[in-house]
N, C-alpha and C positions, 0 to 999 in steps of 0.2 A: 403455312402453319407458323404461328408466332411462338417463339421460344421465350421462356421466362428466365431472366437472370438479372443480376445487378451489374452495373458498370464495373469493369475491371479497374484496379488502381494503376493506371498507366503512368510510367515515368517518362519524362521528356527531356531530351538533351539537344541543345542547339549546336550547330557547327557552321563554319564559315566557308566551306568549300562546295556549296550548292550553286546551281545556276537557275535562272528563271527561264521563261519560254523564249527569250531572245538571246540567251547565252550570257547574260549579265550576271555577275556575282550577286548572290543573295544569301540570306540566312536559311539554313535547312534545319529540319527538326526530325529526330528519330523518336518515335513513341515505342516504348518497350514494356514488356511484361514478362515476369519469370513465373512460369506455371509450376507450382509445387505439387499438384495433384499426381497421384500414381495410377488411378483407375482410368482405363481407356475411355470410358463414357465421359468422364469429367474432362480429360485431356481434349477429347474431340469437341466438347462444348467450348473450351478455351480457344481452340483453333478457330471455331466458328466466330467467336467474338473478335478474334484478331482480324479475320477477314472483314467482318462488319465494321471494325474501326477503320481499316484501310479504305473501304468503300465510302464511309462517311466523309473521308477527306477528298474524294474525287472532285467535288465542285471547285476546290482551290488547286487541285493537283493535275487535272486533265487539261491539256492545251491542244492547240491545233496539231502540233507535232507529235502528240502522244499516240502510240500505236499498241503498246503492250502493257499488261499488268503482269509483272514477273514475280512468281512465287519461288523463292530460293530456299532450299533446305541445306543448311550447313551441317554435314554429318559429324564433323569434329566438335563443333560448339553446341550442336543440338538446337539450332535456332532456325525458325522459319522467318524469313524476311519478305516483305511485300513492297514493291516499288512500281511506279508508273514510269515507263521509259519510251524512248523514241524509236524510229525505224531501225536504227543500228544497235539498239540496246546499250548505248554508251552514255546517254544523258538522261538522268533520272529527274523526276520532279522533286522539289525540295523536301517534301514530307514522306517518310517511310515508316513502316510499322514492323516491329520484331517481336517474336515470342520465343523464349527459351523454354524447352521442355526438360526440366531438371531431372525428372525420373529416368529419362533416357540416358543420362550420363553414366549411370551405374547398371543399366538394364543389360541383360544377357542376350537380348534380341539383336540379331545381326543388323548392321547399319543399313543394308539394302532393304531389309524388311521394314525397318522404321521409315525409310524414305518412301517406300511403296504405300505404307499406311497413311502417312501425311498427305501424299499426293492424292490418294483415294478420298480422304476426308475433304481436302480442298475442292476437288472436282465435284464431289457430292453436294457440298454446301453451295457452291456457285450455281448449281442448277435450281436452287430455291431462293436465291438472293435477288429479289426483284430490282433493287437499286442498281445492281451491277449491269443489268440489261438496258438501263437508260443510256449507257455509254457504248461507243463502238470500239471496244478494246479487245485485243486478242489475249486470252489468258494462257500463259505458259509456265512450265515448272522445270526446274533443273536442280541438280545436286553438285554441280562442279563448275561448269562454264556456261555463260550466256550464249555461246555459239552452239551449244548442244542442248536445246530445250525441247520439251515435249508439250504438245498442245493439250490443253485441258478442255 
């Protein structure tokens, strides 16, 4: 099923503490978007677009050492981050994608419920994301530590 939407206005910020596939220093990029929508249907669409943005970066971001695509939900900042990482989940590819859900900053919904909702949306979208299946990556989700991830 093809969804209809316009490209999000991604902000990009470079940083110098990234590494390439061989451990050499390189320039990294964080693509970010602040979701101002308050309706769950619209927020879910933005999350889907965030995942699609991350997957669109796979050709330049997936290396022989890549094992995981890590979906991190920062409960304090209300930010979903997506990164490609190695076996130890310590070295990420240079490009990452982030989406802040502004409405969740003031929401009365408990943090755990927000995290469960985001995790469900991510899992659900990945099942229909054909480009994701072109890569042999393990999708995981966490809300605190990369050592305690859940398989998607």
